[in-house]
C-alpha positions in Angstrom: 24.4 -24.2 20.6 25.6 -27.8 19.6 22.7 -28.6 17.2 23.4 -25.0 15.7 27.4 -26.2 15.5 26.9 -29.3 14.1 24.5 -28.0 11.5 27.1 -25.3 10.4 30.1 -27.5 10.3 27.9 -30.1 7.9 26.7 -26.9 6.0 30.5 -25.6 5.7 31.9 -29.3 4.7 29.5 -29.4 2.0 30.0 -26.0 0.8 34.0 -26.4 0.7 33.4 -29.8 -1.4 30.9 -28.6 -3.9 31.7 -25.0 -4.0 28.1 -24.3 -4.3 25.8 -22.3 -1.5 22.0 -21.9 -1.6 20.8 -18.8 0.2 17.2 -17.8 0.9 15.7 -14.3 1.2 11.9 -13.6 1.4 11.5 -17.1 0.6 13.1 -16.6 -2.8 16.2 -19.2 -3.3 19.5 -17.7 -4.6 21.9 -20.3 -5.9 25.7 -19.7 -6.2 28.2 -22.0 -8.3 31.7 -22.0 -8.4 32.5 -20.1 -5.6 35.8 -19.0 -5.1 37.5 -20.2 -1.7 37.7 -16.5 -0.6 34.4 -16.1 -0.5 33.8 -19.2 1.4 36.0 -19.2 3.8 34.5 -15.7 4.8 31.1 -17.2 4.8 32.2 -19.6 6.9 34.3 -17.0 9.5 30.7 -15.2 9.3 28.4 -17.9 10.0 30.8 -18.8 13.2 30.8 -15.1 14.2 27.0 -15.4 14.3 27.1 -18.5 16.4 29.4 -17.3 18.9 28.8 -13.3 18.5 32.4 -11.9 19.0 32.6 -8.0 19.3 34.5 -7.8 16.3 33.5 -10.4 13.7 36.1 -13.1 12.2 34.7 -12.1 8.6 33.2 -9.7 6.5 29.7 -8.9 5.5 28.2 -11.4 3.4 24.9 -9.3 2.8 24.8 -5.6 2.4 21.4 -3.6 2.6 22.0 -0.2 0.6 19.9 2.7 0.5 20.1 4.4 -3.0 17.3 6.9 -2.3 15.5 8.6 0.4 13.1 10.2 -1.6 9.6 8.5 -2.7 6.6 9.4 -5.3 4.4 7.8 -2.7 3.1 8.6 0.9 2.6 5.2 2.4 1.1 4.6 5.5 3.5 3.7 8.4 6.3 4.7 6.3 8.9 7.0 8.3 9.7 8.7 4.6 5.9 9.7 4.5 6.1 11.2 8.1 9.7 12.8 7.6 12.9 11.3 8.3 15.0 13.0 11.0 18.2 12.8 9.1 19.2 14.6 5.5 17.6 13.1 2.4 19.0 12.5 -1.0 20.1 10.1 -3.6 23.4 8.0 -2.9 26.2 8.9 -5.5 28.0 6.4 -7.6 31.2 6.8 -5.8 29.9 6.0 -2.3 28.3 3.0 -3.5 31.9 2.1 -5.8 33.9 2.6 -2.6 31.6 -0.2 -0.5 31.9 -2.6 -3.2 35.5 -1.9 -4.0 36.3 -2.8 -0.2 33.9 -5.9 0.5 32.4 -7.0 -2.7 34.6 -10.0 -3.1 32.9 -11.3 0.0 29.4 -10.3 -0.7 26.8 -12.6 -1.7 23.8 -10.5 -1.5 22.8 -6.6 -2.2 19.3 -5.5 -0.6 19.5 -2.4 -3.0 16.6 -0.5 -1.0 16.0 0.6 2.5 13.6 3.9 3.1 12.6 5.6 -0.2 12.0 4.5 -3.6 15.4 3.0 -5.1 14.7 3.7 -8.9 14.2 7.6 -8.2 18.1 7.6 -8.2 19.5 8.3 -11.7 22.6 6.3 -11.0 21.3 3.1 -9.9 21.1 0.9 -13.0 25.2 1.7 -13.1 25.5 0.7 -9.5 23.6 -2.5 -10.2 25.9 -3.2 -13.2 28.8 -2.6 -11.4 28.0 -4.7 -8.4 27.4 -7.6 -10.8 30.7 -7.4 -11.9 31.8 -9.2 -8.5 29.5 -11.7 -9.1 27.3 -10.7 -6.1 23.3 -11.3 -6.4 21.3 -8.1 -6.3 17.4 -7.7 -5.6 15.9 -4.4 -5.0 12.0 -3.4 -4.1 10.0 -1.0 -6.0 6.2 0.5 -6.0 6.6 0.1 -9.9 5.6 3.3 -11.0 8.9 4.4 -12.5 8.9 1.5 -14.9 5.6 2.5 -16.7 7.3 5.4 -18.1 10.4 5.8 -20.7 13.0 3.0 -21.0 13.4 2.4 -17.3 12.1 -1.4 -17.8 14.7 -2.1 -20.4 17.6 -0.4 -18.3 16.7 -2.6 -15.4 16.8 -5.9 -17.4 20.3 -4.7 -18.7 21.6 -3.8 -15.6 21.8 -7.6 -14.6 19.9 -7.2 -11.3 18.8 -10.9 -10.1 15.4 -10.0 -8.6 12.5 -7.3 -8.2 10.2 -7.2 -5.8 7.0 -5.2 -6.9 5.1 -4.1 -3.7 1.5 -3.7 -4.5 -0.9 -4.5 -1.7 -4.4 -4.6 -3.6 -6.3 -5.5 -6.7 -8.2 -2.7 -7.2 -7.5 1.2 -6.8 -9.8 1.4 -3.6 -7.9 -1.1 -1.8 -4.4 -0.1 -3.0 -4.6 3.5 -2.2 -5.7 2.9 1.4 -2.2 1.9 1.9 -0.1 3.4 -0.9 -1.5 6.9 -0.6 -0.8 8.8 -3.8 0.0 5.5 -5.7 -2.4 4.6 -8.8 -2.6 0.7 -9.1 -2.9 0.8 -13.6 0.5 2.8 -13.1 2.1 0.2 -10.8 0.5 -2.6 -13.0 1.8 -1.1 -16.4 5.1 -1.0 -14.8 5.3 -4.8 -14.1 4.0 -5.2 -17.5 7.1 -3.5 -19.0 9.4 -5.4 -17.1 7.7 -8.6 -18.1 7.9 -7.4 -21.7 11.5 -6.1 -21.6 12.7 -9.9 -20.3 11.2 -11.1 -23.2 12.3 -8.9 -25.6 15.8 -8.8 -24.4 15.5 -12.7 -24.1 16.9 -12.2 -20.4 16.1 -15.0 -17.5 16.3 -12.0 -15.1 15.4 -10.5 -12.9 12.9 -12.6 -11.2 9.7 -10.8 -10.8 8.2 -11.1 -7.5 4.9 -9.4 -6.5 4.8 -8.6 -3.4 1.4 -8.2 -1.6 1.5 -6.7 2.3 -1.3 -8.8 4.1 -3.7 -6.2 6.0 -7.5 -6.0 7.3 -8.8 -4.3 4.2 -7.3 -6.2 1.7 -7.3 -10.0 3.1 -10.5 -10.4 1.5 -8.7 -10.2 -2.1 -6.1 -13.1 -1.1 -8.5 -15.8 -2.4 -8.3 -14.0 -6.1 -4.4 -13.2 -5.8 -3.0 -16.3 -7.6 -4.8 -16.3 -10.6 -4.6 -12.2 -10.6 -0.7 -12.3 -10.1 -0.1 -15.1 -12.7 -1.6 -13.5 -15.5 0.6 -10.7 -15.3 3.6 -13.0 -16.4 5.5 -12.4 -12.8 7.5 -15.5 -11.5 6.3 -15.4 -7.9 3.8 -14.1 -5.5 4.9 -13.7 -1.9 2.3 -12.6 0.9 4.2 -10.7 3.6 2.6 -10.1 7.2 2.2 -6.2 8.5 4.2 -4.8 11.4 1.7 -2.4 13.0 4.4 -1.3 15.9 6.7 1.1 16.3 10.3 0.6 16.5 11.5 1.8 19.5 8.0 1.9 21.4 7.3 -1.5 22.2 3.9 -0.9 23.9 2.7 1.6 21.4 1.2 0.6 18.2 1.3 3.0 15.3 -1.2 5.4 14.7 -4.0 3.8 13.3 -2.4 0.9 13.2 -5.1 -1.4 14.7 -7.4 -1.1 11.7 -5.0 -2.4 9.5 -4.0 -5.3 11.4 -5.8 -8.5 9.4 -8.2 -10.7 11.1 -6.9 -14.1 9.9 -4.4 -14.8 12.4 -2.4 -16.6 9.9 -1.9 -13.0 8.3 -0.7 -11.6 11.7 2.8 -11.5 12.1 3.2 -11.6 15.7 1.9 -14.6 18.4 -0.3 -13.1 21.2 -0.8 -14.1 24.9 -4.2 -15.4 25.3 -3.9 -13.6 28.9 -3.4 -10.0 28.0 -3.0 -9.7 24.2 0.3 -8.8 24.3 3.0 -9.9 21.9 5.0 -13.1 23.2 8.8 -11.6 23.7 11.8 -14.2 23.0 14.3 -14.9 25.7 17.1 -14.1 23.0 16.9 -12.0 19.8 17.8 -14.1 16.8 19.1 -11.4 15.0 22.3 -12.1 12.7 22.6 -8.5 11.6 25.0 -7.2 13.8 27.5 -9.9 12.4 26.7 -10.2 8.5 24.3 -7.2 7.2 25.2 -3.8 7.9 23.0 -0.7 6.4 24.8 1.6 3.9 22.8 4.9 4.2 22.3 7.1 1.2 25.1 9.7 2.6 27.7 7.0 3.5 26.5 6.7 7.2 26.6 2.9 8.4 23.7 1.8 10.6 23.5 -1.8 12.3 20.3 -1.8 11.1 17.3 -1.3 8.6 15.2 -0.6 11.5 16.8 2.7 12.1 15.2 4.9 9.5 16.2 8.1 11.4 19.7 7.3 12.1 19.7 7.4 15.6 22.0 4.5 15.8 24.4 5.7 12.8 28.2 4.0 13.9 30.5 5.7 11.5 30.6 7.3 8.2 32.3 5.6 4.9 33.3 9.1 3.6 35.5 9.3 6.2 36.7 5.5 6.9 37.1 2.5 5.3 34.3 0.0 5.5 36.6 -2.5 7.4 37.6 0.0 9.9 34.3 0.7 10.5 32.9 -2.9 10.7 35.7 -3.8 13.4 36.1 -0.4 14.9 35.1 0.4 18.4 31.4 1.9 18.2 30.4 -1.3 16.1 32.1 -3.6 18.8 30.5 -1.8 21.7 26.8 -2.0 20.0 27.7 -5.9 19.7 28.7 -6.3 23.0 25.6 -4.4 24.5 23.3 -6.8 22.1 24.9 -9.8 23.4 24.6 -8.5 27.1 21.2 -7.9 27.1 19.2 -6.7 24.1 16.3 -5.6 25.8 18.1 -2.7 27.4 18.4 -1.2 23.9 15.4 0.0 22.4 16.5 -0.2 18.8 16.8 -4.1 19.4 14.4 -4.9 22.5 11.2 -3.6 20.5 12.4 -5.2 17.2 10.2 -7.2 15.1 12.8 -10.1 15.7 12.3 -9.9 19.4 8.8 -11.3 19.4 7.4 -14.9 18.7 6.5 -15.0 15.1 8.3 -11.8 14.3 11.1 -12.9 12.6 12.0 -11.6 9.5 12.6 -14.7 8.2 9.5 -15.5 8.9 7.3 -12.3 7.6 6.4 -13.9 4.6 3.2 -15.9 5.1 2.6 -17.6 1.8 5.0 -17.9 -1.5 3.6 -19.0 -4.7 6.2 -20.0 -7.7 4.8 -19.6 -11.3 8.0 -20.3 -13.4 9.6 -23.3 -11.6 11.6 -24.1 -14.2 12.4 -20.8 -16.0 15.6 -21.0 -18.1 17.2 -23.4 -15.8 16.7 -21.6 -12.6 16.1 -24.0 -9.8 13.2 -22.8 -8.0 10.8 -24.8 -5.9 8.3 -26.2 -8.1 5.9 -26.5 -5.4 3.0 -23.8 -5.0 2.3 -22.9 -1.7 -1.2 -21.8 -2.5 -2.9 -19.2 -0.6 -5.3 -20.1 2.0 
């Protein structure tokens, strides 16, 4: 506690003096310059809340996960969209998105513009991005890439001002790719990447930062040694290799159906650390999750959930169409949820069985490797050291 407090105090003083902040998400750094004092002071309050964990945070969210759509054009293994969400499905309207940004946009640093579903099936997503960018918010989204292979989607993406885009592609060839990304076509996905790369060049734009995401699994880990050269040839900015979570949320002891066949054999690409005695995951005494104090989830229909790992909406705390965001953030349901988490997270199925609750499972550690190809791209301060794949 004392070490964390000292570190946070030093960081706060540095940000106050320089009005600059570096936030890392999935090993990708996002830099903020000339920050307004209102945003800095809120960030300090949020960081203090993360440390002390009050039932009602002293600041407003600095991160927001937004679900533009629950619909998808693929049927990926393990995905609850494939098996069927136990809640209504659809596209988020611009009005719901606008209400959230109008209320807390001045405090947000980062919007994670995806949850369950393919975000770019929402016909209003580019307008949403452009609207949020007016508040100087960094925006990153994730896609399977298929939509960008057709029409003017690639140029609309670049023109929207989005900061980074993750292309989730877990194979070099179709045979490997389709084992996880069922219904997908690797040529179409790669064509989508090519179109976005070309659109950046044609429009002379430094953004979006293009991140090729490879989820390491048993059937594709043999392709890892070829990945760096393959992805660099595509013209992307980075390659990130992510670990797989083969366990069901809320069912700690149960591995997902057919999950064993997807766990990679290379321990470096396995997410969790296991007990040598019985092979079980090593549980942490304290769940290090920060989300309850800095990063709520806005579902497509305005429902507010405490966590992205609530795909079926079992833990929805309120509805933005009925209350203001600020009323929800400091309301009784959220406060009670935080109280229980702080008291004993292991009695909450959502949190007890979360990836964050086990050694090696922190979402901050889920990126096993990262490789940057354009360290000096138009002034972006990207780490030049390439973390070569093993």
